C-alpha positions in Angstrom: -101.1 184.2 -0.5 -100.9 184.0 -4.3 -103.1 181.8 -6.4 -100.5 179.1 -6.8 -99.8 178.9 -3.1 -103.5 179.0 -2.3 -104.2 176.1 -4.8 -101.4 174.0 -3.2 -102.6 174.6 0.3 -106.3 174.0 -0.5 -105.7 170.8 -2.4 -103.7 169.4 0.5 -106.5 170.2 2.9 -109.2 168.8 0.5 -107.3 165.6 0.1 -106.6 165.2 3.9 -110.3 165.9 4.7 -111.4 163.6 1.9 -113.3 166.3 0.2 -111.4 164.8 -2.8 -111.7 161.1 -2.2 -108.8 158.6 -2.4 -108.2 157.3 -5.9 -110.0 160.3 -7.5 -108.7 161.7 -10.8 -107.4 165.3 -10.7 -109.0 166.9 -13.8 -106.6 169.6 -14.9 -109.3 171.6 -16.8 -111.6 171.7 -13.9 -108.9 172.5 -11.4 -107.4 175.3 -13.5 -110.8 176.9 -13.8 -111.6 176.5 -10.1 -108.3 178.0 -8.9 -108.0 180.5 -11.8 -104.5 179.4 -12.7 -103.1 178.1 -16.0 -102.3 174.5 -16.7 -98.5 174.9 -16.4 -98.4 176.1 -12.7 -101.2 173.6 -11.9 -99.0 170.8 -13.2 -96.1 172.1 -11.1 -98.5 171.9 -8.1 -99.6 168.4 -8.9 -95.9 167.3 -9.2 -95.3 168.9 -5.8 -98.2 167.0 -4.3 -96.9 163.8 -5.9 -93.5 164.3 -4.4 -95.1 164.6 -1.0 -97.3 161.5 -1.4 -100.7 163.2 -1.9 -101.2 162.2 -5.5 -99.8 159.7 -8.0 -98.9 160.7 -11.5 -98.9 158.1 -14.3 -97.7 158.7 -17.8 -100.6 159.5 -20.2 -103.1 159.1 -17.4 -102.6 162.2 -15.4 -102.7 162.7 -11.6 -104.8 160.7 -9.2 -105.2 161.1 -5.4 -103.2 158.4 -3.6 -105.3 155.3 -3.0 -106.1 153.7 0.3 -106.8 150.2 -0.8 -106.4 147.2 1.5 -102.8 146.5 0.4 -101.8 150.1 1.1 -103.6 150.0 4.5 -102.0 146.8 5.5 -98.5 148.3 5.1 -99.7 151.5 6.9 -101.0 149.6 10.0 -97.8 147.6 10.2 -95.4 150.5 9.7 -97.0 153.5 11.5 -96.4 152.5 15.1 -92.7 151.7 14.4 -92.1 155.1 12.9 -94.3 157.0 15.4 -92.6 155.4 18.4 -89.1 156.0 17.1 -90.0 159.6 16.3 -91.3 160.1 19.9 -88.0 158.7 21.3 -85.9 161.0 19.2 -88.1 164.0 19.9 -87.7 163.5 23.6 -83.9 163.4 23.1 -83.6 166.3 20.7 -86.4 168.7 21.2 -85.8 172.4 21.9 -87.8 174.6 24.3 -89.2 176.7 21.4 -90.4 173.5 19.7 -92.2 172.4 22.9 -93.9 175.8 23.1 -95.2 175.4 19.5 -96.4 171.9 20.2 -98.3 173.2 23.3 -99.9 175.9 21.2 -101.0 173.4 18.6 -102.4 171.2 21.3 -104.6 174.0 22.6 -106.1 174.5 19.2 -106.5 170.8 18.6 -108.2 170.2 22.0 -110.7 173.1 21.2 -111.6 171.7 17.8 -111.9 168.1 19.1 -114.2 169.1 22.0 -116.3 171.3 19.6 -116.8 168.3 17.3 -115.1 170.1 14.4 -114.0 166.9 12.6 -112.0 168.5 9.7 -110.1 171.0 12.0 -109.5 168.3 14.6 -108.0 166.0 12.0 -105.9 168.7 10.5 -104.6 170.0 13.8 -103.8 166.4 14.9 -101.8 166.1 11.7 -100.0 169.3 12.6 -99.4 168.1 16.1 -97.7 164.8 15.0 -95.7 166.5 12.2 -94.3 168.9 14.8 -93.1 166.0 16.9 -91.5 164.7 13.8 -89.6 168.0 13.4 -88.4 167.7 17.0 -86.8 164.3 16.2 -84.3 166.1 13.9 -84.1 163.1 11.6 -84.8 164.0 7.9 -85.1 160.4 6.8 -87.8 159.5 9.4 -89.5 162.8 8.8 -90.1 161.9 5.1 -91.7 158.6 6.2 -93.8 160.3 8.9 -95.2 163.0 6.5 -96.3 160.3 4.1 -98.0 158.2 6.7 -99.7 161.3 8.2 -101.5 161.8 4.9 -103.3 158.4 5.3 -103.6 158.7 9.1 -105.3 162.1 8.7 -107.7 160.7 6.0 -108.5 157.8 8.2 -109.0 159.9 11.3 -112.0 161.6 9.8 -113.9 158.6 11.3 -112.2 158.9 14.7 -113.1 162.5 15.1 -116.7 162.0 14.1 -118.1 160.3 17.2 -121.2 158.2 16.9 -121.6 157.2 20.5 -120.6 158.1 24.1 -117.7 155.7 23.8 -116.4 157.5 20.7 -116.6 160.8 22.5 -114.7 159.3 25.5 -112.0 158.1 23.1 -111.6 161.7 21.7 -111.3 163.1 25.2 -108.7 160.5 26.0 -106.8 161.3 22.9 -106.6 165.0 24.1 -105.3 163.8 27.5 -102.7 161.5 25.8 -101.4 164.5 23.7 -100.9 166.4 26.9 -99.0 163.5 28.5 -96.9 163.1 25.3 -95.9 166.8 25.5 -95.0 166.4 29.1 -92.8 163.3 28.4 -91.0 165.0 25.5 -90.5 168.2 27.5 -89.1 166.2 30.4 -86.7 164.3 28.0 -88.1 160.9 29.0 -87.8 158.9 25.8 -89.0 155.6 27.2 -92.2 157.2 28.5 -92.7 159.0 25.2 -92.6 155.7 23.4 -95.0 154.1 25.8 -97.5 157.0 25.5 -97.2 157.0 21.7 -98.0 153.3 21.5 -101.0 153.8 23.8 -102.1 156.7 21.6 -101.8 154.6 18.5 -103.8 151.7 20.1 -106.6 154.2 21.0 -107.2 155.2 17.4 -106.2 152.1 15.5 -109.4 150.1 15.9 -111.6 153.1 14.8 -109.4 153.7 11.8 -109.6 150.0 10.8 -113.4 150.3 10.8 -113.0 152.9 8.1 -111.1 150.6 5.9 -113.7 147.8 6.1 -116.3 146.7 8.7 -114.6 143.4 9.4 -111.2 143.2 11.1 -108.1 143.5 9.0 -106.0 140.3 8.4 -104.3 138.8 11.4 -100.9 140.0 10.3 -102.0 143.6 11.1 -101.6 143.5 14.8 -101.3 146.0 17.6 -97.8 147.2 18.4 -98.5 146.5 22.1 -97.7 142.9 21.2 -94.5 143.8 19.4 -92.9 146.4 21.7 -89.7 144.3 21.9 -89.2 145.0 18.2 -88.4 148.7 18.9 
């Protein structure tokens, strides 16, 4: 991997793991020195990250990691279950056998990382798992939305995969089981079941992710999709 590709890949992982915090400025001088690349290719990388939703670039102000303020999170919590459930339905309808095999392989790695308590790897592999389901859906419009939401989901899930109690550990174990069930439903081409499992999976992690945003509950308009299933 060349320096430019390494820089792009590493910055993605650092943003997803919150090694670079939401809203942080991306100092070009420091980044150029750290990755040993000149400013021109670095700016190309930052524009690539901006196109994917990792950073925001403002004229005369440079690049900044995409924020996760309350207004952004409100939209995230309202939109994510709609997109995830639709993706799950399409994946069950359109998946190929090879794609299912790749998903199963990712699940093995995810389960190992989650059980070992490796927060960063578990979050990144969970990201990869759900992005692969997005690829199965074979819908480029939804895939763009999914990839953008997974950036925030992965950043939020740093809390979910860092258990503080036995109940937290039990939720992680349940999330592993839910992934297995989702794979089985997609493999069996059962879209209704895939939707139901996806919404249960969302409900499992939603409360923990909300705690990351702020200790108090989010506004009442941010509600569980289990109360809005007829909207799908």
